[in-house]
N, C-alpha and C positions, 0 to 999 in steps of 0.2 A: 190653334184653340186649345184655350191653356187646360193643364192636367186639375183633378180635382183636386181639393185640400186634400181628402181621406189620402188618394193614391199619393200625394207628395209625402206626407205623414209616415206611411207606411214605408215607402223608397227611403225615408232617410233612417228610420228603425232598422232596416234591414242593412243599411251601408255601415251603420254603428252596430249593429251583433256583427260583421264582415269583419269589420276594421278593431273589434275587441277578440277575434280570435288570435290566437297564438301555440305557434309549436314548438315545443320543448325539444331537444334532442336529447339523445339517452344520455349523454354525458355533459349535463346540464340539469340544473334545477333553476324555478323561477321563486323568488321572495318578494312578496307581494305586500303593500302597503294600502290599507282602505283606510280612506278619509285619516293616513296618518297613523293608524295602529296595525301592527304586525300580525299578520295572519298565524293562525296556530302551526302551519307546518307548510314548508316548500313545496310548490307545485312542480309535476310534472315528473318522469317524461310522457310527451305524448302533444294531444291540443289543450289547451286551457282557454277559459276566457279571462281577459282584463278588461275592466269597465273603466275606460277612460271619462273625467277625471277625477273620477274618486278614487282609482284604482291607480298605483303605479308600482310597476313590475321591475326588478333587478335582475339579471341572468347570473350564474355563479357557475362556473364550470368546475367538476369534479375530478378532474383528467390530473394528472401529476405534473406540477411547472417545474422545470428546471431550471434553477435561479444561479445566475454565475455572479460570485463576490468579486468585485475589482481586486487590484492587489491593494494590500494593505500593509503599512511598512509596523513593523513587531519588534519590540526591544525583548529579546529571549533573556530567563534569568539571568545567564552569564555574560549581560551586557554586548550582546551581537545584533547588528542592525538587519534584517532580513525583510525582502517583501514576501508577500505569501498572498496566494488567490486559491478559492477554493468555490465548489458547485453544490448548491444544496437543492435535494428534492423534496418537495413537500405539497400537499395536498388538500383541500376544502373537504371535511367530512362533516361538519354541520353547518350549511350555507345560513341559516339564519343569525349565527352568532358570527359567523366571517362578515356579515353587515352593518349589526347592530352592533358589535362590542369593540370595532375598530374602523375607522374613516376608510382606510384602504390597506387592505390586509395585504397584498404584494410587496408595495412599499414599506410596510410595518416589519414584516418577514426580512426584507432586503437590510435594513437599517440594522435590525436585530442580529440578524447573521454576519455583521459587517464586526460589530461592538464586541459579541462575544468572541470571535474569531482573534482578536486582539488580545481580549481578557484572557483567553484559555493558552493560547500560543506563549503568552508573555509570561506565563509562570514554571515553562520548561526550559532546557537546556538543549542549545544546540543539537547534541547528540543525538539529546531523545527525539526532537521533533524531525531529525532525518530519519533517525531507527524505529520511533517507535509511531508510525505513520497510520497505525489500524487502530492503536488505541485511543489516539489523540483525535480519530475520526468518530469512534463509537463517543468520545464523552462529549463531544460537542454536539452529535447528534441528540444525546440524553438531555441536555442543557438545553437547546432550542425547542427541542419537542415537549418539557416540562411549560416552557415559558408559552409557547404558541397554544397550548390546550386549550387558555380560556377565549380564544377567538376562533375554535371551532376548526383549528388547522393539525395537521397531522405531517411531522419532519420525517420522513422515512429515511433519508439518509444524507451523510453531508462528507465529501471528500476533499480533502487537502491536493489540489492538483500541482503545483508548482512553487519550490522555495528559491527565491532569487538572492545566491549569497553574494557578498562585496569579492571582486577579484582578490585583496590580499587573502580574505579566509579560503577560499577556492586554492588557493596555492600553497596554503599551510595542511588543509585537509589531504590535497595530494601528496605534499610533502609524509603526512602522518599516515596515509596509503602504503606508499613506498617502505616507509622505514617497516611498516606492519609486515610485507610481504617479505622482506630482507628478513625480519626476525624467524618468521616462518619456515623459510628457505635453511638459515640456520639449524634450527631446531629439526629439520628431518634431517639433513646432512648428520648433525650429529646422531640423530639415532640410527642413521645407517650404517655410520661407523663405529658406534658399539654392537649393534646385532654383526656386523661383519667380525669385528674382532671377538664375538662371543663363538664365531664358528671357527674364527681360524683357532680359538682354543681347544675345541674340540678335535680338531682334524689333528691339532697337534699332539691331545692325548692319545688319538686312536693310533698315530703312526707311532710314537712311543712305544705302545701293548706291541705291536705289528710290525718288525724292523721291515717285512717284505714290502711295505705299503711304501715307504721313502723309492725302493727300486722303480716301482711303479708308477710314482712321480715322476724321477727322473726320465723315465723311457717317454711320459707325457708331455714333458717338456721338448724333448726333441722331437716330437712329431711337429707341435705348435711352433718348434723353430725351422722346422725343415718346410712347413709349409708357406713360411714367408722369403723362400729361396735368399737366404743367406750363405754368404761363402764363405765363412767362418762358423762350426762348430765348435763349443766348449763343452769337453764330457766330464760332467761332474763326477768325482773319486769320494765314493762312497766312503764315509768315516772310519767304516771295520776293518778297511784294507790298511788302516795306519797301525792298527793294531799287531799285523806282522812285522812292522819297522821297527817298533819298541824293542829294545835289548831285553832278554829275559833275565829277569832277576829270581834268585833265590833269597831263601832267608841264609846261606852260606855265604853269598857272594854279598848280600847286606851287611852279615858280621865281619 
């Protein structure tokens, strides 16, 4: 027995409404075009109705996207060729502009990241590239954030991951680091010698004021020698004893 026409129409309407129900998660938004015209605001999260074929929906995620920039050939300002890769963290803050203003916002952000990385790092020297990593990260983030703002994209961070140096440059940097360590060692040694000489000069001043101090020093030296179990001990002769061996001279003898 065929179904009545009103029941068939009702069944089609119910199926159409059920198929129009879309569920948007918390981290998503739905950009809906009705008859080709963009609706005023993005829909979601929750349950929304998309009436096809008059409506077309585009899902946009609001979560932070971690994009790995492939290694780029960069020539620094001091003419050193290196390979640099980086990672870019960005997210959509305006879903409508991310869909309308650019064809593929993820691809566009990726290409812009590569060109900006080559442009910025090509203006610095190799030493700054290796030592001023934090400053360069902030500069890259600022430039990318300004460029992608018109697309409704927020670049939260840019991190330069790895700088691949040529083998000859690696050896040159190793020699430079070794020379720097030797220089620091010599400076520390010279500072120690200077401090030791200053202390010895102070000790000599004390001994010159107190003649008995040299005798105490002799006794300490004997103690140190005896602790080493040497078979021969040399007793130092105080210089004061030589005064008794000098001939007594008077004014009459000199005359």
